[in-house]
N, C-alpha and C positions, 0 to 999 in steps of 0.2 A: 145536697139538696134535701129538703125536708117536707114541708107541708104541701098539700095539693094546691096548685096555683091556678087551676082551671077557671075559678070564679073571679079572678082578678080582672079589673077593668083596664089595666095597662101595666107596663114594666118600667121601673126606674133602675137604671144601671148605676152601681156605685163601685168604681175601681178603688181598691184599698191597697196601701203599701206597708203600713205599720200600725201598731195599736193606737198610738196617740192621735194620728191624723184620722184613723178610722172612726174613733169615738166622736170626733168633732163633726165629721161628715154625716155620721148616722143620726146625730141630733136633728139635723135638717131633713135627712132622708125619711126618717120615721114620721115627722110632721107631714110631709108631702104625701107619702104613701098612705097614711092613715086617713087623711082628708079625701084623697082621690080613689081610694080602694085599689091601689096599685100593689103589685108584688115587688120585692126588691131583689135584684140579681147582683150578688156580690162577686167581684172578679179580682183575682190577683194575677197580674201579668208578670211572668218570669221572662226577663230579657236574656236572650241567648246570643252570645257573641258569634260572629260569622265563622270562626274556626271549628265550631261544633254544629252537628246536626240538631234539629229540634228534639229528636228522640234522645240523643245523648245529653242534650241540655237538661231535659227532664230527669234523666238518670243521675247526672252528676251535680246538678245545681239546686234541684228542688229539695227543700229541707222541711223537717217536721213542723217547724215554727210557722212556715207559710200556711200549711194546712190548718194548724191550730188557730192562726189569725182569722181565717175564714170561718172556722167552726164557732169561734167565740162571737164573731159578728152576727152569724146566723142566729145563734142563741139569743142575743140581745134583741134582734129584730122580732123574732117570734114571740118573745116575752111581752111584746106590745100587741100581739094578736095579728101580726102582719105576715103573710106568706113570704118565704125567702128561699132562694136557691144560691148555690155557690159553684164557681168554676175557677179552674186554674188554666190560664192560656199561655202557651209558649209563643214567643214572637221575637223578631229581631229588634223591635223597639217597643216602648210602653205605648206610644200612640198607635202603632200598628195593631197591637193587641186590643186596645180599647175600641178602635174603629171597627175591627173585625168582629168583636163581640156585639157591637151595635147592629151590624148587618145580620149576623147569624141568629140573633135572638129577638129580632123585631122589636127593638127597644123604642120606647116613646120619649124618654128623657134620660140624660146622663148627668150625674152630679160629680164634678171633679173637685179635688182639693188643690189649693194654690197657696204657696207660702208667702207670696207678696214680696219676693226678692226684687232688687233693682233690675231694670231691663238690660239686656246685653245686645251686642250688634246683631241685627236681623232677628232678634228674639224679643217679643213683647212681654207676655206673661210667663213664658217658659216653653221650651221646645215641644214637649208633648201636649201641653195645654193649647198652644197656638194651633198645632196640627189637628187636634180633635175639634176645636172651634171651627176650623175651616172645612174639615172633611166629614165629620159625623153626620149621618142622615137622620138626625133627631134633634129635639130641643136640648140645649146644653146649659147647665148651671155651673158656675165657677165660684166656689166658696173659699174665701181667704181663711186659712186655718192656723195662722201663727198665734192666735189667742183663742182661748176656750170660750164657749158661749155660756152665759149665765144659766144656772139650773132652772130658774124661773124667768121666762121671757115675758116682760110686761108691756113692751112698746116696740113697734116696728115702724121704721121710716121708709117711705117709698118716694124718691124723687121722680117727678114726671115731667118729661120735656116734649112729648108728642112724637117720639121716635118709634121705629118699627118694632122694638122689643119691649116697650113700656107695658103693654097688656100682659105679656108673660111675667114680667116682674110683679105686676099687681096680683096675678093669679097665685104666684108663689108666696107672696106676702100674706095673702088671704088664707092660704093653707096653714102657714106658720101661726098666724094670729088665731085662727079658729081652734087649732089643736092646743094652744097655750092660753086661751082666753085672754089674749093680749089686745091692746088698742093699736090703732094704725094712724099714722100721720102722712097724708099726701102733700108733697111739697113741689111747688114750681117757682123757680127763680127767674124773675124778669130782669134783663139787662136794660137799664134806662135808655142808653144811647141807641142801641140797635136790637130791640126785642124781636124775637122770632114770632111771638104771639102778642096780641093786645091783652090788656088785663081781663077784658070780658072773655076773650077766647081762652085764656089760661084758666079762668074760673069755670068756664063750661067744660074744659077738658078734665079738670079735677072732678067735677060733678059726674061726668061720664064714667071715669075710673071708679068712683065711689060706689056706683051701682053694682060693681062686681064683688062687693064685700058683704054679701048676705051672711048673716050669722055672726059677724064680728061685733064685739060689744060697743066699740066706739071708733068712728072714722072722722078725723079732723082734716080740713082742707085749707092749706095755707099758701097764699101767693105773696112773695116778698120781692122787693127790688134790690138789686146789688150788681155792681159791675163784675164782681168775681163770683161766677156761678159755682165753679168747683169748690172754691174756698168756703162759700156760704153753706153749701151742702155738707162739706166736711165738718164745719163747726156745728151744724145741727145734729150730726151723728152722735155727738157726745151725750145727747139727751135721750138716746134710744139704745136698746139692747141689740137690735138687728137692723141692718140697712139692706134693702133689696132694690137694685136698679138695673134697667136694661142697658146693654152696651150702647155707646154713643153711635149716632147715625154714621154708617160707613164701616163700623166694626172696630176691631182692635188689631187687625192683622197686618197693617202696613206701617212701616217705620214712620211715614209722614203723619200718622195718627197718634204717635206718642204724645202724651200730654192731653189727650181727649179727657173729657169730664169724667167718664165712667172709669177710666184707668186711674186717673188721679185720685178720685174718691176711693176706689178700690185699694189703693196703696196706703192712703193716709187717714182713712176714716177710723173712728173709734169703734170698738166692739166687733161684732161679726158682720162681714160684708159678703153679699152674694150678688154676682153679676149674672145676668140672664141673656140668652140668645135664642130667639124663636127660630126653628128650622124653616127655611123657605125652600120648597122642592124645586122652584123655578130659578135657575141661575140669573143673576142680574143682567148679564149680557143678552140672555134670551128674552127676559122680561121687557127689555127696551124694544124688542121687535114685535111684541104682541099688540093687537089692536086695542 
C-alpha cells in the first residue's frame, strides 16, 4: 500500500492474476477511478489447496513474482495520480478471496477480467466470475480481456434496453468517455414483431440516459429496428473501441439464460466489452414481498 487514501470517495477492487490481464483491466480501472475520485485496491488471490493450511500455503506457494505483479500495478495506478493499495489474500478459491475482500474493505465496485471462453456445464462466464456476480455485495463490472484496448479510445457504444443495470452501464461509459475525451453512442434495438418498448418510449429512454453524460464531447442516440437484437448490437460494436452494457434482465447466472443478449454480445463483440451489474441489497425473493 502506498498513498494516503483517506480522501477517496470510494473503493474500486481490481483482482489481478498476471501482467497481461492486469494491464487490460487497469486501462478501465484508471478511467473509472480518475472520474469518480476512487482509490484502487489491487488484490492477488493465492488459491490454497485443502491439503495445506492457509499459513503453510503462504509459506510454500507465495512467490516473489506475485508481489512484483502487485507492486508494478500500484506504480502504474499512482502514476496517474490515483491512490492505490495492494493486498495478497489466501483463500480456498479465487471467488472466495474476492468476495472476502469486498466484505473486508467496504468495496463500492469490483472490476473482474474475463477471457470470454465458451460456457461449460453449469458455468456461464467462468466459475469464479459467476460466483462473484452472484455473491459480491457491491457493483460488479466484467471486462472481456482477450483483446487489448486501443491506446486512444475515441468511441464508446452503450446498448440500452431499459433493464435494471442499464444506468450503471451508462455511468461506466461516461467515466471512460470523459477520461479519454471520447464520443458515446446510445443504441436501442426495436424488434418489429414484439417490441418491449414503442419507438417513442425507446426515444425517451435514450434521452433520459443521455442526461447522465455531462462533460462528454458528443452523445448520439440511435433507435434501429431489427429482429436480431444481439446480432445488431454485435455488428454495431465494430464501429466503436469499447462497448458497455448492463447484463440482461434476470442476469447471467442460470443455465436457462445462456444466449441472453448481454452474454452473446459479450462473447462475440468487437473490441473491448464490459458487462455491468448494479448491486441490489434487497434479494428478489424479498422484494416481491415488499409493499
